C-alpha positions as MATLAB code, in Angstrom:
seq = 'MSVTVRNGSAARLELAVVTVLARDGAGRELGRVFDTAPDLGIGLAGSVAPGKRAVAAYGFDVPPGSGSGSSVLDVEVRIGFDRPPLLWTGTAP';
ca = [
      -6.638  -38.654   41.138;
      -5.029  -36.136   42.352;
      -2.831  -33.960   40.715;
      -0.627  -31.257   42.857;
       1.760  -28.287   40.969;
       3.935  -26.835   42.861;
       5.934  -23.654   41.800;
       9.175  -24.123   42.690;
      10.787  -21.322   41.082;
      10.212  -16.946   41.863;
       7.580  -16.965   39.037;
       3.967  -16.866   38.630;
       3.059  -20.004   36.856;
       0.405  -19.982   34.682;
      -1.966  -23.219   34.731;
      -2.884  -23.555   31.478;
       0.199  -24.846   30.030;
      -0.169  -27.928   32.107;
      -1.430  -31.377   31.365;
      -2.544  -34.126   32.164;
      -2.796  -37.464   30.731;
      -3.467  -41.361   31.065;
      -2.607  -44.725   28.684;
      -3.807  -48.189   29.937;
      -1.093  -50.955   30.328;
      -1.569  -51.663   26.214;
      -0.992  -47.923   25.376;
      -3.827  -46.332   24.575;
      -5.233  -43.248   25.428;
      -8.000  -43.017   27.934;
     -10.333  -40.669   28.077;
     -11.074  -37.490   30.518;
     -13.976  -38.104   32.894;
     -16.076  -35.123   33.330;
     -18.649  -34.923   36.982;
     -19.307  -32.482   38.987;
     -20.382  -35.346   41.675;
     -16.816  -36.470   42.910;
     -15.327  -33.097   41.739;
     -13.897  -33.976   38.247;
     -14.030  -30.760   37.431;
     -11.916  -28.810   34.597;
      -8.850  -29.840   36.365;
      -5.505  -26.945   37.006;
      -6.951  -23.729   36.273;
      -5.437  -20.473   37.168;
      -2.282  -19.816   38.448;
      -0.503  -20.679   41.231;
       2.253  -17.933   42.981;
       5.954  -18.478   44.025;
       6.761  -21.442   46.540;
       2.520  -22.002   45.995;
       0.510  -25.364   45.238;
      -2.669  -25.977   43.043;
      -4.439  -29.342   43.205;
      -6.863  -31.158   41.231;
      -9.089  -34.128   40.501;
      -8.840  -35.723   37.169;
     -10.538  -38.882   36.562;
     -10.484  -41.058   33.103;
     -12.530  -43.446   31.687;
     -10.200  -46.868   31.985;
     -11.700  -50.140   30.502;
     -12.138  -53.625   32.883;
      -9.344  -55.380   32.260;
      -7.795  -53.122   29.780;
      -4.323  -53.510   28.510;
      -2.063  -56.526   29.934;
      -4.732  -57.952   32.068;
      -5.359  -55.524   35.029;
      -5.629  -52.185   34.587;
      -2.787  -50.570   34.529;
      -2.588  -46.791   34.298;
       0.393  -44.967   32.976;
      -0.234  -40.729   33.737;
       2.160  -38.106   31.938;
       1.657  -34.437   33.876;
       3.777  -32.046   31.662;
       4.101  -28.483   32.505;
       5.083  -26.510   29.002;
       7.252  -27.762   26.403;
      10.070  -26.979   27.768;
      10.237  -29.331   30.717;
      10.492  -32.943   31.444;
       7.408  -34.909   31.744;
       6.320  -36.544   35.183;
       5.586  -40.166   34.408;
       4.000  -42.361   37.150;
       2.817  -45.184   36.943;
       0.263  -47.764   39.138;
      -3.240  -50.213   38.593;
      -6.897  -48.357   38.618;
      -8.828  -49.333   41.361;
];
């Protein structure tokens, strides 16, 4: 999956404070996949200037049929510790 962070503030945003987690339909945390072939590297790194954005690819190991009968994914993106997380739910291809 692709994760985009847009900096809507007036200050530079350090991407070291961004975490991306995924869980299956049963709520189990999924392991990250790191691979250079589909460009699943370290994720978001560096910083983003005000008004700009950063995009990185993330991969997770979703066991077949995990969760409630389908490959449900719950993804959480957290920017720092003082902001609420952003949540997305969908299915893995």
